[in-house]
N, C-alpha and C positions, 0 to 999 in steps of 0.2 A: 569929410566929404559925404559921408553917409547922410548927413543932415540935408544936403542938397537933394539927394535922391528921395529922402523922406518928404521933403517939401514938394517935389514933383508928384509923388504919390498922393499927398494930401490935396494938391491942386486938382489932380484927376478926380478925386472923390468929391471935392467941392464943386467942380464943373460938371459932374455926372448929371445928365438930364433925367432927374427922378421921374418925370412924367412918362418915361418910357416903360415903367413898370406896369404890367397888365393886371397886377393883383391876382394872379392865378394860384399863388400859394405853393407852387411846385418846388421852389427852392427851400421851402420850410418843411415840406412833406418828405423829401428825399435829399439828403446832403451827405457830403463826405469831406475828408480832409486829406492833406498830403501825409499826415502822421498816422501811424497805426493807432488803434484804440489803446494798446498798452503804452505807447509813447505819449499819448495825450494824458493818460492817467498819471504817468511819471512826471510830466510837465506840470500837471495840476498840483501834484504832491510837492513839487519844487517851487510853487508859487507863481507859475507862469499865468499872467492875467488872461491871455487869449484862451488858453486851455480851460481855465476856471470858468470864463464866460461861456465858452462853447458847451462844456459839459453841464453847465447849470441849466441850459435850455434844451439841448439835444440829447436824446436817448438812442442808444444803438438798437437797430433791428437785430433779431436773433440770427438772421441769415439773409443772404442776397435774395432768396426767394420771397421772404417776407417783404423786403423793400420793393421787389417787383410788383407785388400785390398792390402796393400804394401807388407806384408809377413806374411801370416797366420802361416807358420811353425815356424817363429821366435816368434810370439805372443804366440802360443800354447806352445812352449818350455819354455818361461818365465813363463807362467801361471802354467805349470806343475811342475816347479822347485822352485817357490817362496813360502814363507810362509806368504806373505802379503795377506790381505783381498782384494778381487776384487775391492771394492770401493776405496781402497787406491792406486791403480795402475793407473798411467798415462803413456801412450806410447808417444814417441817423435820421430821426424825425424830431421836429420841434414839438415839445410837449404843450406849447401854447397855441398852435395853429387850430383855428376853429373851422367848422364845416363850411362857413361862408368865406373861407380863405383869409380871414382877418386875424390879426394877432390878439390873443386873449389877454396879453399883458403889455400892450403897445407902449404905454407911458413909461414902463420900467425895462424895456428891452435893452440888452447890452449894446455896447458900441459896435460889436461885430455885425449886428443886425442893421444898425443905422448906416454902416459903411458898405454893406454888401450890394453889388459885387465890388470888391476893393482892388482887384488886380486885373490887368489886361489879360492875364492867363486864367482868370476864373472860368470854371466850367459851369455854364448856366443850363437850365432845362431847355429842351428843344422849343423853338419858337418864342423864346423869351424876348421881351421888348428890348433888352440890352444887347442882344447878340451882335447886331451890326455895329453898334457903338463900340463894343468891346473889341471887335475885329479891327476897327479903325485905330483904337488905342494900341492894340498889339502891334500893328504895322509901324506906328510911330515909335514904339519902344524898341522894335527890332532894328530900326535904323539907328537909334541911339546906341544900342548894344554893339552893333557892327562898327559904329564910329569909335566907341570906347576900345574895342578890340584892335582897331587900326592904330589908335593912340598907343596902346600897350606895345604893339609891334615896333612902332617908331621910337618909343622910349627905350625899349631894349636895344635897338640899334644905336641910339644916342649914347647909351651906357658904355658900349664898346669903344666909343670915340672920346669919352670923357678924358680930360687931361689932368685933372687934379681932384683931390678929395672933396672939395666943395661942390664941384659939378656932379660927382658921383652921388653925394648925399642929396642934392636937389633932385636929381633924376630919380633916385630911389624913392623919395617922398612922393613924387608924381606917379611912379609905378604903383606904390601902395594905395594911393588914392583911387587910381583907375581900377585896381583889383577890388577895392571895397565896393565900388559902383557895380562892377560885374557880379560880385558875390551877392549883393543886394538883389539884383535882378534874378539871379539864379534861385535865390531863396523864394521868390514869388513865381517860379515856374518857367523861367527863361533859359533853362540849362541847354536846350538844343541850339541856341543861337550863339 
């Protein structure tokens, strides 16, 4: 079932109105991840392609103050919207962003750049052209998450009424599928829903 959710994510990316990008370069000048820098390094060591891509183009700022010098409004927006602890946040800057806000290695940019913003829970810089669209996507996903949670509740109730092992097995399969969907959304920032 995770394939279904991945397909939905890919459809969101495919349908993303790229023309909304204002080419301000802010998302390249100050970025962060849900993982700590140490976690990213470990993931890269273990061959995680997302960590490898991210760390191949983004370099960490020495401190939050250094990131603020680049874009205080972006740093503050991230700090105000994240649930991460301050000590777990590292800010990064793309080493290919040029003064004109264009990518210095556009033809060879990794998939993560091509797909950004890839989640309805992506935190974008203030006044980003994608803000309204992401909020609409998030509302749609929140409805889906609530629907899946209702499904889980109903399935658990059905489990108590199951009359034979076959019914129990079928309901447990549906419960696992629903949990996979919810875990997938949580992985992309939907934990509060």
